[in-house]
N, C-alpha and C positions, 0 to 999 in steps of 0.2 A: 372342401376347405379352401378358403381364399388365400392369396399370397400373404396378406396381413395376418390372418390366423396362423399360418405356418410359421411366420417369423416370430409372432408372439409366443407360440408354443416352444420354439427353439430357444428364445430368450429366457422363458421360465425354466426350461431344463438346464440351461447354462447357469442361471442363478442358483438353482438347486444344487448343481454340481459344485459350484464355488462354496456354498455353505458346507457341503459334505467335505470338501478338501480342507476347510478350516478345522473341522472336527476329527479328521482321520489321520492316522499314522501309517496306514497301509498303502504304500505306493502303487502296488499292482491294482488294487481296487479303485483308487481314484483315477488311475490312467484309463481303466475301462470306462469309467464314467465320462471322462473327457472325450474319449473316442465316440461314445454314444452321443454326446452333445455335438461333436463335430459332424457326425453322420446326420443328425437332425438339422443342423445348419445347412449342410449340403443339400438335403432334401428341400428345405425351404427355398434355397437359391434356385434349385431346379424348377420349383413351382413358379417362382417369379419369372424365370427365363421363359418358361412355356407360356405364361400369361402375356409376357412382352411380345413374344413371337405372334401369338394369336391377335393381340391388339394391332401389331404392325401389319399383319395380313389383312385385317378388317379395314384399317385405314387406307391401305393400298387399293383395296377393292372399291372404296368410296372415292378414291382419287385425291385423298388429303395428303 
């Protein structure tokens, strides 16, 4: 999964959670969904950070 794919997946999940929040009266349930979205976003950020480190290392090896 690329960093863009991970971000797009997290964005879709967040949008889905927002739709769910609008239709739900159950605070515990929507809080679980928000946590899931936050976890997905954190994972996407981890992927971006790893890709950035790898790119930086490669550029350093090339002397750029």
